[in-house]
C-alpha positions as a Markdown table, in Angstrom:
| # | Residue | x | y | z |
|---|---|---|---|---|
| 1 | Met | 79.4 | -21.5 | -44.1 |
| 2 | Arg | 76.3 | -20.6 | -46.0 |
| 3 | Ala | 77.6 | -19.0 | -49.0 |
| 4 | Leu | 79.6 | -20.2 | -51.9 |
| 5 | Arg | 82.8 | -18.1 | -52.5 |
| 6 | Thr | 84.6 | -17.1 | -55.7 |
| 7 | Arg | 88.2 | -15.7 | -55.7 |
| 8 | Ala | 87.2 | -13.7 | -58.8 |
| 9 | Arg | 85.7 | -11.1 | -56.5 |
| 10 | Leu | 89.2 | -10.5 | -55.1 |
| 11 | Asp | 90.3 | -9.4 | -58.5 |
| 12 | Leu | 87.5 | -7.9 | -60.3 |
| 13 | Ser | 85.6 | -4.7 | -59.8 |
| 14 | Arg | 81.9 | -4.8 | -58.7 |
| 15 | Arg | 81.0 | -3.6 | -62.0 |
| 16 | Asp | 83.2 | -6.1 | -64.0 |
| 17 | Leu | 81.5 | -8.8 | -62.1 |
| 18 | Phe | 78.2 | -7.4 | -63.3 |
| 19 | Arg | 79.5 | -7.3 | -66.9 |
| 20 | Leu | 80.8 | -10.8 | -66.8 |
| 21 | Thr | 77.8 | -12.6 | -65.2 |
| 22 | Gly | 74.9 | -10.5 | -66.1 |
| 23 | Val | 73.5 | -11.0 | -62.5 |
| 24 | Gly | 74.2 | -9.6 | -59.0 |
| 25 | Ile | 77.2 | -10.4 | -57.2 |
| 26 | Gly | 75.0 | -12.4 | -54.8 |
| 27 | Ala | 74.2 | -14.9 | -57.5 |
| 28 | Leu | 77.9 | -15.9 | -57.3 |
| 29 | Gly | 77.6 | -16.6 | -53.7 |
| 30 | Val | 80.0 | -13.9 | -52.5 |
| 31 | Ala | 80.1 | -11.0 | -50.0 |
| 32 | Ser | 80.1 | -13.2 | -47.0 |
| 33 | Leu | 81.4 | -11.5 | -44.1 |
| 34 | Ala | 81.0 | -14.7 | -42.0 |
| 35 | Ser | 84.7 | -15.3 | -41.7 |
| 36 | Cys | 85.1 | -11.6 | -39.9 |
| 37 | Ala | 83.5 | -12.6 | -36.7 |
| 38 | Gly | 81.3 | -15.0 | -34.7 |
| 39 | Ala | 77.7 | -15.7 | -35.9 |
| 40 | Gly | 75.8 | -13.7 | -33.2 |
| 41 | Gln | 73.1 | -15.1 | -31.1 |
| 42 | Gly | 71.4 | -17.2 | -34.1 |
| 43 | Gly | 74.5 | -19.6 | -34.4 |
| 44 | Ala | 75.0 | -18.6 | -38.1 |
| 45 | Pro | 75.5 | -15.3 | -39.9 |
| 46 | Leu | 72.5 | -13.3 | -40.7 |
| 47 | Val | 71.5 | -13.8 | -44.4 |
| 48 | Trp | 70.6 | -10.7 | -46.1 |
| 49 | Gly | 69.2 | -10.4 | -49.7 |
| 50 | Asn | 69.2 | -7.0 | -51.2 |
| 51 | Trp | 69.3 | -5.2 | -54.6 |
| 52 | Thr | 72.4 | -4.3 | -56.6 |
| 53 | Met | 74.3 | -0.8 | -55.6 |
| 54 | Thr | 72.4 | -0.4 | -52.4 |
| 55 | Met | 75.4 | -1.1 | -50.1 |
| 56 | Asp | 78.6 | 0.9 | -49.8 |
| 57 | Tyr | 81.2 | -1.1 | -51.4 |
| 58 | Asp | 85.0 | -0.9 | -51.6 |
| 59 | Asp | 86.5 | -2.1 | -55.0 |
| 60 | Glu | 90.1 | -2.6 | -53.7 |
| 61 | Ser | 89.5 | -4.6 | -50.7 |
| 62 | Gly | 86.3 | -6.4 | -51.9 |
| 63 | Ala | 84.4 | -5.4 | -48.7 |
| 64 | Tyr | 81.4 | -3.5 | -47.5 |
| 65 | Pro | 82.9 | -1.3 | -45.2 |
| 66 | Thr | 80.0 | -0.4 | -42.9 |
| 67 | Leu | 79.0 | -3.9 | -42.7 |
| 68 | Glu | 82.3 | -5.0 | -41.6 |
| 69 | Gln | 82.2 | -2.3 | -38.9 |
| 70 | Phe | 78.8 | -3.7 | -37.7 |
| 71 | Thr | 80.2 | -7.0 | -37.5 |
| 72 | Glu | 83.2 | -5.7 | -35.6 |
| 73 | Glu | 81.1 | -3.8 | -33.0 |
| 74 | Ser | 78.3 | -6.5 | -32.6 |
| 75 | Gly | 79.9 | -9.7 | -33.2 |
| 76 | Ile | 77.1 | -10.5 | -35.4 |
| 77 | Ala | 78.2 | -11.8 | -38.9 |
| 78 | Val | 76.3 | -10.9 | -42.1 |
| 79 | Asp | 76.2 | -13.0 | -45.6 |
| 80 | Tyr | 75.3 | -10.2 | -47.8 |
| 81 | Phe | 73.8 | -11.2 | -51.3 |
| 82 | Glu | 72.9 | -8.9 | -54.1 |
| 83 | Asp | 70.3 | -11.3 | -55.1 |
| 84 | Ile | 67.4 | -9.1 | -56.0 |
| 85 | Asn | 67.3 | -8.1 | -59.8 |
| 86 | Asp | 63.5 | -7.5 | -59.7 |
| 87 | Ser | 60.8 | -8.1 | -57.0 |
| 88 | Ala | 58.7 | -10.6 | -58.9 |
| 89 | Thr | 61.6 | -12.8 | -59.8 |
| 90 | Phe | 62.8 | -12.8 | -56.2 |
| 91 | Tyr | 59.5 | -13.5 | -54.7 |
| 92 | Ala | 58.7 | -16.2 | -57.0 |
| 93 | Lys | 62.0 | -17.8 | -55.7 |
| 94 | Ile | 61.0 | -17.7 | -52.0 |
| 95 | Arg | 57.3 | -17.8 | -52.3 |
| 96 | Glu | 56.6 | -21.5 | -51.3 |
| 97 | Gln | 58.7 | -21.0 | -48.1 |
| 98 | Leu | 57.0 | -17.7 | -47.1 |
| 99 | Asp | 53.6 | -19.3 | -47.7 |
| 100 | Gln | 54.4 | -22.2 | -45.3 |
| 101 | Gly | 56.1 | -20.0 | -42.9 |
| 102 | Gln | 59.4 | -21.7 | -43.3 |
| 103 | Phe | 63.0 | -20.2 | -43.6 |
| 104 | Pro | 63.2 | -18.9 | -47.2 |
| 105 | Gly | 67.2 | -18.8 | -47.2 |
| 106 | Tyr | 67.2 | -15.2 | -46.1 |
| 107 | Asp | 66.8 | -13.7 | -42.5 |
| 108 | Leu | 66.0 | -10.2 | -44.0 |
| 109 | Phe | 65.3 | -9.0 | -47.6 |
| 110 | Asn | 64.4 | -5.9 | -49.2 |
| 111 | Phe | 61.5 | -5.6 | -51.5 |
| 112 | Ala | 60.0 | -2.6 | -53.5 |
| 113 | Asp | 56.7 | -1.0 | -52.3 |
| 114 | Asp | 54.2 | -3.2 | -54.1 |
| 115 | Phe | 55.7 | -6.5 | -52.9 |
| 116 | Thr | 56.3 | -5.0 | -49.3 |
| 117 | Ala | 52.7 | -4.3 | -49.0 |
| 118 | Arg | 51.9 | -8.0 | -50.5 |
| 119 | Leu | 54.0 | -9.6 | -47.9 |
| 120 | Ile | 52.3 | -7.8 | -45.1 |
| 121 | Ala | 48.7 | -8.3 | -46.6 |
| 122 | Asn | 49.6 | -12.1 | -46.7 |
| 123 | Glu | 51.0 | -12.2 | -43.0 |
| 124 | Gln | 54.3 | -13.5 | -44.4 |
| 125 | Val | 56.6 | -11.2 | -42.3 |
| 126 | Gln | 57.2 | -10.5 | -38.8 |
| 127 | Glu | 56.4 | -7.4 | -36.5 |
| 128 | Phe | 59.5 | -5.3 | -35.4 |
| 129 | Asp | 59.9 | -4.3 | -31.9 |
| 130 | His | 60.5 | -0.5 | -32.1 |
| 131 | Ser | 61.7 | -0.4 | -28.5 |
| 132 | Arg | 64.8 | -2.4 | -29.7 |
| 133 | Ile | 65.7 | 0.0 | -32.4 |
| 134 | Pro | 65.9 | 3.4 | -30.7 |
| 135 | Asn | 67.5 | 5.0 | -33.8 |
| 136 | Leu | 64.3 | 4.7 | -35.7 |
| 137 | Ser | 63.9 | 8.2 | -34.0 |
| 138 | His | 65.8 | 9.4 | -37.0 |
| 139 | Met | 63.5 | 7.9 | -39.6 |
| 140 | Ser | 62.6 | 10.4 | -42.3 |
| 141 | Glu | 58.8 | 11.6 | -42.2 |
| 142 | Leu | 59.0 | 11.3 | -46.0 |
| 143 | Met | 59.0 | 7.4 | -45.6 |
| 144 | Ala | 57.5 | 7.0 | -42.1 |
| 145 | His | 53.9 | 6.5 | -43.1 |
| 146 | Pro | 53.0 | 4.4 | -46.1 |
| 147 | Ser | 49.3 | 3.5 | -46.5 |
| 148 | Tyr | 50.4 | -0.2 | -46.5 |
| 149 | Asp | 52.2 | -0.1 | -43.2 |
| 150 | Pro | 51.4 | 3.3 | -41.6 |
| 151 | Asp | 53.3 | 2.7 | -38.3 |
| 152 | Arg | 56.3 | 0.8 | -40.0 |
| 153 | Lys | 55.6 | -2.3 | -37.9 |
| 154 | Phe | 56.4 | -4.8 | -40.5 |
| 155 | Ser | 58.9 | -2.9 | -42.8 |
| 156 | Ile | 61.7 | -0.6 | -42.2 |
| 157 | Pro | 62.8 | 1.5 | -45.2 |
| 158 | Trp | 66.3 | 1.1 | -46.3 |
| 159 | Met | 66.5 | 3.4 | -49.3 |
| 160 | Gly | 64.3 | 5.5 | -51.6 |
| 161 | Gly | 64.5 | 7.4 | -54.9 |
| 162 | Met | 62.9 | 8.6 | -58.0 |
| 163 | Thr | 61.7 | 6.5 | -61.1 |
| 164 | Gly | 62.2 | 8.6 | -64.2 |
| 165 | Leu | 64.0 | 8.5 | -67.4 |
| 166 | Cys | 67.6 | 8.7 | -68.4 |
| 167 | Tyr | 69.9 | 8.8 | -71.3 |
| 168 | Asn | 73.6 | 8.5 | -72.7 |
| 169 | Thr | 74.4 | 12.2 | -73.3 |
| 170 | Glu | 77.0 | 11.2 | -76.0 |
| 171 | Leu | 75.2 | 8.5 | -77.9 |
| 172 | Tyr | 72.1 | 10.5 | -77.6 |
| 173 | Pro | 72.7 | 14.3 | -77.2 |
| 174 | Arg | 69.1 | 15.2 | -78.3 |
| 175 | Gly | 68.0 | 13.9 | -74.8 |
| 176 | Ile | 64.5 | 12.9 | -73.8 |
| 177 | Arg | 61.7 | 14.8 | -71.6 |
| 178 | Ser | 58.9 | 12.1 | -71.8 |
| 179 | Val | 57.8 | 8.6 | -72.2 |
| 180 | Ala | 56.4 | 9.9 | -75.5 |
| 181 | Asp | 60.0 | 10.7 | -76.5 |
| 182 | Leu | 60.9 | 7.1 | -76.0 |
| 183 | Ala | 58.8 | 6.2 | -79.3 |
| 184 | Arg | 61.1 | 8.4 | -81.6 |
| 185 | Pro | 62.1 | 6.4 | -84.6 |
| 186 | Glu | 65.8 | 6.8 | -84.0 |
| 187 | Leu | 65.6 | 5.2 | -80.7 |
| 188 | Arg | 64.1 | 1.9 | -82.0 |
| 189 | Gly | 65.8 | -1.0 | -80.1 |
| 190 | Lys | 67.6 | 1.4 | -78.1 |
| 191 | Val | 65.3 | 1.9 | -75.1 |
| 192 | Gly | 65.1 | -0.1 | -71.8 |
| 193 | Ile | 62.2 | -0.3 | -69.4 |
| 194 | Leu | 62.1 | -1.8 | -66.0 |
| 195 | Thr | 60.6 | -5.2 | -64.9 |
| 196 | Glu | 59.0 | -3.6 | -61.7 |
| 197 | Met | 55.4 | -3.2 | -62.8 |
| 198 | Ile | 54.7 | 0.0 | -60.8 |
| 199 | Asp | 57.6 | 1.8 | -62.2 |
| 200 | Thr | 57.1 | 1.0 | -65.9 |
| 201 | Ile | 53.3 | 1.2 | -65.7 |
| 202 | Gly | 53.6 | 4.2 | -63.3 |
| 203 | Leu | 55.5 | 6.3 | -65.8 |
| 204 | Thr | 53.3 | 5.2 | -68.9 |
| 205 | Leu | 50.1 | 6.1 | -66.7 |
| 206 | Leu | 51.5 | 9.6 | -65.8 |
| 207 | Asp | 52.3 | 10.0 | -69.7 |
| 208 | Gln | 48.9 | 9.2 | -70.6 |
| 209 | Gly | 47.6 | 11.7 | -68.3 |
| 210 | Val | 46.5 | 9.6 | -65.3 |
| 211 | Asp | 47.2 | 10.6 | -61.6 |
| 212 | Val | 48.9 | 7.6 | -60.4 |
| 213 | Ser | 48.2 | 8.5 | -56.8 |
| 214 | Gly | 44.4 | 9.0 | -57.4 |
| 215 | Asp | 41.5 | 7.2 | -58.6 |
| 216 | Trp | 42.2 | 4.8 | -61.5 |
| 217 | Gly | 41.6 | 1.2 | -62.3 |
| 218 | Asp | 41.5 | -1.6 | -64.8 |
| 219 | Ala | 40.7 | 0.6 | -67.8 |
| 220 | Gln | 43.6 | 2.9 | -67.4 |
| 221 | Phe | 46.0 | -0.1 | -66.5 |
| 222 | Asp | 45.1 | -1.8 | -69.7 |
| 223 | Ala | 45.5 | 1.1 | -71.8 |
| 224 | Ala | 49.0 | 1.6 | -70.2 |
| 225 | Leu | 49.9 | -2.0 | -70.6 |
| 226 | Asp | 48.7 | -2.0 | -74.3 |
| 227 | Gln | 51.2 | 0.8 | -75.2 |
| 228 | Val | 54.0 | -1.3 | -73.4 |
| 229 | His | 53.0 | -4.4 | -75.1 |
| 230 | Glu | 53.0 | -2.4 | -78.7 |
| 231 | Arg | 56.3 | -0.9 | -78.1 |
| 232 | Leu | 57.9 | -4.3 | -77.1 |
| 233 | Thr | 56.5 | -6.3 | -79.9 |
| 234 | Ser | 57.3 | -3.6 | -82.4 |
| 235 | Gly | 61.0 | -3.4 | -81.3 |
| 236 | Gln | 60.8 | 0.1 | -80.1 |
| 237 | Tyr | 61.5 | -1.1 | -76.5 |
| 238 | Ala | 64.6 | -3.5 | -76.5 |
| 239 | Gln | 63.7 | -5.3 | -73.5 |
| 240 | Ala | 62.5 | -5.1 | -69.8 |
| 241 | Thr | 65.1 | -5.6 | -67.2 |
| 242 | Gly | 65.8 | -5.2 | -63.5 |
| 243 | Asn | 69.1 | -3.6 | -62.4 |
| 244 | Gln | 70.6 | -5.1 | -65.4 |
| 245 | Tyr | 69.6 | -1.9 | -67.5 |
| 246 | Thr | 72.7 | -0.2 | -65.9 |
| 247 | Gln | 74.9 | -2.7 | -67.9 |
| 248 | Asp | 73.0 | -2.1 | -71.1 |
| 249 | Leu | 73.5 | 1.8 | -70.8 |
| 250 | Gln | 77.3 | 1.3 | -69.9 |
| 251 | Ser | 77.9 | -1.0 | -73.0 |
| 252 | Gly | 75.7 | 1.4 | -75.3 |
| 253 | Arg | 73.4 | -1.4 | -76.2 |
| 254 | Ile | 70.5 | 1.1 | -75.0 |
| 255 | Trp | 70.6 | 4.8 | -75.2 |
| 256 | Ala | 67.7 | 5.7 | -73.2 |
| 257 | Ala | 65.7 | 4.0 | -70.4 |
| 258 | Met | 63.2 | 4.2 | -67.6 |
| 259 | Cys | 65.7 | 4.1 | -64.6 |
| 260 | Trp | 66.1 | 4.8 | -60.8 |
| 261 | Ser | 67.5 | 8.0 | -59.7 |
| 262 | Gly | 70.4 | 6.6 | -57.5 |
| 263 | Asp | 71.8 | 4.3 | -60.2 |
| 264 | Ile | 72.6 | 7.2 | -62.5 |
| 265 | Gln | 74.4 | 8.8 | -59.9 |
| 266 | Val | 76.5 | 5.8 | -59.5 |
| 267 | Leu | 77.3 | 5.3 | -63.1 |
| 268 | Asn | 78.4 | 8.7 | -63.6 |
| 269 | Asp | 80.6 | 8.5 | -60.8 |
| 270 | Glu | 82.0 | 5.3 | -62.1 |
| 271 | Ala | 82.3 | 6.9 | -65.7 |
| 272 | Gly | 84.3 | 9.9 | -64.1 |
| 273 | Lys | 82.0 | 12.3 | -65.8 |
| 274 | Glu | 78.1 | 13.3 | -66.3 |
| 275 | Leu | 77.8 | 10.7 | -69.0 |
| 276 | Phe | 74.3 | 9.8 | -68.3 |
| 277 | Ala | 71.3 | 12.4 | -67.5 |
| 278 | Phe | 68.5 | 11.8 | -65.3 |
| 279 | Val | 65.2 | 13.5 | -66.1 |
| 280 | Ile | 62.0 | 13.8 | -64.3 |
| 281 | Pro | 59.6 | 13.2 | -67.0 |
| 282 | Glu | 57.3 | 16.3 | -67.8 |
| 283 | Pro | 54.2 | 14.7 | -66.7 |
| 284 | Gly | 55.9 | 13.5 | -63.7 |
| 285 | Gly | 57.8 | 10.6 | -62.2 |
| 286 | Thr | 57.2 | 8.4 | -59.3 |
| 287 | Lys | 58.7 | 7.6 | -55.6 |
| 288 | Tyr | 60.1 | 4.2 | -54.7 |
| 289 | Val | 61.1 | 3.0 | -51.5 |
| 290 | Asn | 62.6 | -0.3 | -50.7 |
| 291 | Ala | 62.3 | -1.8 | -47.2 |
| 292 | Ile | 63.8 | -4.2 | -44.9 |
| 293 | Gln | 61.5 | -7.2 | -43.7 |
| 294 | Val | 61.9 | -10.3 | -41.9 |
| 295 | Pro | 60.1 | -13.5 | -42.9 |
| 296 | Arg | 58.2 | -15.5 | -40.5 |
| 297 | Gly | 60.7 | -18.4 | -40.8 |
| 298 | Thr | 63.6 | -17.0 | -39.1 |
| 299 | Asp | 64.3 | -16.5 | -35.5 |
| 300 | Arg | 67.1 | -13.9 | -35.9 |
| 301 | Met | 64.7 | -10.8 | -35.3 |
| 302 | Pro | 66.8 | -9.3 | -32.4 |
| 303 | Asp | 70.0 | -9.4 | -34.7 |
| 304 | Val | 68.0 | -7.8 | -37.4 |
| 305 | Glu | 66.9 | -5.1 | -35.4 |
| 306 | Ala | 70.5 | -4.6 | -33.9 |
| 307 | Leu | 71.5 | -4.3 | -37.7 |
| 308 | Ile | 68.8 | -1.6 | -38.4 |
| 309 | Asp | 69.8 | 0.3 | -35.3 |
| 310 | Phe | 73.2 | 0.5 | -36.3 |
| 311 | Tyr | 72.3 | 1.7 | -39.9 |
| 312 | Tyr | 69.7 | 4.2 | -38.6 |
| 313 | Gln | 72.5 | 6.3 | -37.2 |
| 314 | Pro | 73.0 | 9.6 | -39.6 |
| 315 | Glu | 76.8 | 9.2 | -39.6 |
| 316 | Ile | 76.5 | 5.4 | -40.8 |
| 317 | Met | 73.7 | 6.0 | -43.4 |
| 318 | Ala | 75.7 | 8.8 | -44.8 |
| 319 | Arg | 78.6 | 6.5 | -45.7 |
| 320 | Val | 76.1 | 4.2 | -47.4 |
| 321 | Val | 74.2 | 7.0 | -49.3 |
| 322 | Glu | 77.8 | 8.4 | -50.4 |
| 323 | Tyr | 78.1 | 5.3 | -52.4 |
| 324 | Thr | 74.6 | 4.4 | -53.3 |
| 325 | Ala | 73.4 | 7.9 | -54.1 |
| 326 | Ser | 70.0 | 7.0 | -53.0 |
| 327 | Val | 67.5 | 9.1 | -51.0 |
| 328 | Pro | 68.3 | 8.3 | -47.3 |
| 329 | Pro | 65.5 | 7.1 | -44.8 |
| 330 | Val | 67.4 | 8.8 | -42.1 |
| 331 | Asp | 67.1 | 12.7 | -41.0 |
| 332 | Gly | 70.5 | 14.1 | -40.6 |
| 333 | Val | 72.2 | 12.5 | -43.7 |
| 334 | Arg | 72.4 | 15.6 | -45.6 |
| 335 | Glu | 74.4 | 17.4 | -42.9 |
| 336 | Glu | 76.8 | 14.3 | -42.7 |
| 337 | Leu | 77.5 | 14.4 | -46.2 |
| 338 | Ala | 78.2 | 18.0 | -46.1 |
| 339 | Gln | 80.7 | 17.1 | -43.2 |
| 340 | Leu | 82.2 | 14.6 | -45.6 |
| 341 | Gly | 82.7 | 16.9 | -48.4 |
| 342 | Ser | 80.3 | 15.1 | -50.6 |
| 343 | Arg | 78.7 | 16.9 | -53.4 |
| 344 | Leu | 75.7 | 14.6 | -53.1 |
| 345 | Ala | 74.6 | 16.9 | -50.0 |
| 346 | Glu | 73.5 | 19.3 | -53.0 |
| 347 | Ser | 72.3 | 16.6 | -55.3 |
| 348 | Pro | 68.8 | 17.2 | -56.7 |
| 349 | Met | 68.4 | 13.5 | -57.2 |
| 350 | Leu | 68.8 | 12.9 | -53.4 |
| 351 | Phe | 67.1 | 16.2 | -52.3 |
| 352 | Pro | 65.0 | 17.4 | -55.0 |
| 353 | Ser | 63.8 | 21.1 | -54.9 |
| 354 | Glu | 60.4 | 22.2 | -54.0 |
| 355 | Gln | 59.5 | 22.6 | -57.5 |
| 356 | Asp | 60.7 | 19.1 | -58.5 |
| 357 | Ala | 59.0 | 17.6 | -55.5 |
| 358 | Lys | 55.6 | 18.5 | -56.9 |
| 359 | Arg | 56.2 | 16.4 | -59.7 |
| 360 | Ile | 57.1 | 13.2 | -58.0 |
| 361 | Phe | 54.0 | 11.1 | -57.3 |
| 362 | Asp | 53.2 | 7.9 | -55.1 |
| 363 | Phe | 51.8 | 5.1 | -56.8 |
| 364 | Arg | 48.7 | 4.4 | -55.2 |
| 365 | Gln | 48.1 | 1.4 | -52.9 |
| 366 | Leu | 46.7 | -1.5 | -54.9 |
| 367 | Thr | 44.3 | -4.1 | -53.4 |
| 368 | Ser | 45.3 | -7.6 | -53.2 |
| 369 | Ala | 43.4 | -8.6 | -56.1 |
| 370 | Glu | 44.6 | -5.7 | -58.2 |
| 371 | Thr | 48.2 | -6.5 | -57.4 |
| 372 | Lys | 47.7 | -10.2 | -58.5 |
| 373 | Arg | 45.9 | -9.1 | -61.7 |
| 374 | Tyr | 48.4 | -6.4 | -62.6 |
| 375 | Val | 51.4 | -8.0 | -61.8 |
| 376 | Glu | 50.5 | -11.3 | -63.7 |
| 377 | Ala | 49.4 | -9.3 | -66.7 |
| 378 | Phe | 52.4 | -7.3 | -66.9 |
| 379 | Val | 54.9 | -10.1 | -66.4 |
| 380 | Gly | 52.9 | -12.1 | -69.1 |
| 381 | Val | 53.6 | -9.0 | -71.5 |
| 382 | Ile | 57.3 | -8.6 | -70.7 |
| 383 | Asn | 58.2 | -12.1 | -70.8 |
| 384 | Ala | 56.3 | -12.8 | -74.0 |
């Protein structure tokens, strides 16, 4: 058995585990489905590293229902770990193995756009055989042709969403509408930002009047980074976190944050009310997609392709989205959500209006040199 286990998972809700550990469930070595069935062709369970809150989860049974269904139907077991809190940290954890073409501890994993592109450019991931994934015909055009992988040969979108702002409507009813609002005196030490460079810098660039999908470079990046640095060192921004910002929102440690749209829907569902508001900033927000990739160090590609084909059925992906509240990569999910009676079928965070869609921008593709420089500079600032 590859994964360590903890019986605590049987007694605590998913959110309780986050509160107690301060890390994703995967760090505890739980969420293994290996005991449910055989291991499939590779002789061991598939090991999948993903972000928190990106898979349907049942608090009562302590299981991931759609993953269990996949295992039952295919005979392929999956060890599923919520090990990714931010891309840079996860990449650093497996970089040496990736560089050497060795097994990095995962048969598949999900990075955000900039690191997805980086792994492709570095030739660290395998090419998919689309003929073995017929349900890719359902892939949403919205996510089908990114500049870094226009034919989706090396990355298959898992979920998407919008990066914007959010605030606690009870602790800060005044609300926020822009990154500039985050500098208000009453919010000092009560603002969270993200450890994903393209998200925090993207929103800051937009607030400074920069078209993030257009022609900008070092000067604009440096100006945005300077603002982030100033607000962190002055104490205006509390800190930069990955998915952990959701815990800080729930505890009241922060009142406002840069955030991902799907998380806010989940937090409100767990609160049983519209406690947190998500806002597309007045100057605009950014899109994000995390995608499945397979490292060169594994021989489990056929099993991964079977897994993807399973999830690219609209009725299956709809069950995931009903929990994650993320923008689906599969056409037909909105109709499936409607049949399930889910209010998410009408959610503007999943299906933005035409007017809102015009205010959501792609972060332009960076060169390898830019990615290295910008990520290193950003990480240096947020970890200072």
